[in-house]
C-alpha positions, 0 to 999 in steps of 0.5 A: 482477507487477501492471500498471495500464492505462489510467492517468488523470492525476492518478492515485493508487493503492496499491502492491501489497505496499507499497514493499520492497527489490527492487521495480521500478516501470516507468512508460511515458508521454509528455510532451505537446506542450503541456507547459510546467512538467512533472510529478511522480511521488511514492511516498507514505505515503497517497493524497496527498503530505501528510504523508509522501512518501518519493520526489518525482521532478519533471522541470521542463521550464521549469527544465531539471532534475529535482528529487528530494526527500522530505516529512515532517510536511508539510515538504519536505526539501532538493532534489537537482537533476539535468539533465533530458536525457531528457524531451522534448515529444511524446516517449515515455519509459520510467521505472524506479524500482528499490528498493535497500537504501540508495536509489532507483535511477532510470533513464529510457530505460535510462540512470541519471539519479539515485540518491536515498538513502533519507531515510525508511524505504522501507516507509513508502511505500504509494501512488504519485501521478502528477500534472502534464503527462504521459500515462501508458500503464501502470504495472507493479510487479515484485516483483524479487529479495530475494537472489541467483540467477536466477529472481527473477520465476519465483514469484508475489509473493504466497506467503511475501511479505516482511513490512512492518514498522512501517507507519503507521496508517491503513494501506492496501495492495493485497493482492498477487495478491488473495484466494483460498482458501488465502491468509493475512494475518498482522497484529501490533500493539499497541493504544494505551494508552487505545483506543476501537476499531480496524478491520481491513477487507478491501475492494474498493479503497483509498477510502471507499465501497469494498465491504468483504468483512470488517470486523473491528472491535475495540471496547474502548469505543465507543458501547454496545460494550465489549470486543467484536469486531464482524464485518460486510460492506458492499456499495454503501454498506449494512452487513449484519447484525453478528456479535458472538458470541465466547468471549473478548476477546483484545485488551488496551491496550498488549499485543501481539497476533498476528492471522491471517486465513485465507481458506477456500472458504466463510468467513474464519477469524480466529485471535488469539494462536494461538487460533481466535477467529471464523469469518465466512462469505463474503457477497461473492465473496472475490476482490472484496477486493483491499485491506487497510485498518487504522485506529484506535487501534493501532500496527502492528508487522508485516503479511504477505501469504502 
């Protein structure tokens, strides 16, 4: 379970582990006395609504309704409208978004207000964006259960995490529970047919300028680098000393790869296709890295935090 507080609106943040079946998002907030139009809560592919939003939840006070929708390729879908009976000026509210296999189930103050059927794969959403006339006390992410039985919240969400299938690139996700010795991240993907490079970063936040504890930069043909993997770190905007040594280059265009990053007390160890590839000694405190970012000329097929 992850809680974010305080929350300054407009707010954008990565969803720990991304959206998956069983996730529950709890939002405690208040509608200001001066509110006129309303506010929006969005589950998005990236830190903005464009180009893809899987859920747009928009209480419109001036229209006395709640509008639900999705966005794909920068275009909105068909609106679904529900009565707006649960949001009042000056009053607090408790909003719950529950991710079910076929829909988002949304409750306000314990009452069901909408079932919004998935129009896009739910795993597409990696960020939550809140904007408009609203004050937010906190956002709480609970992993929920992926099956029957009690004790669904007894285990922390990070070990044996659910795979994220076919996430879009660039891909950014908070690392559930953060990094610590013993944690593993597995990444499977396929480089493009004519790739230049792609990068895997373990970093301190979701935005440009974040410190990077490990950059694993796969260069097929980039500048003067050919079939090279560059490892480095970045702190306060400055890059460190590159490490390039390797016995082989394990990546090929249009060929699947399986990469495993293991966090050890003194170093990151990286294996590719079940073979040890590189060791990168920690230059920053390992717990400073709480976000995974993958960008460049690659199609991801699966990401898993363990």
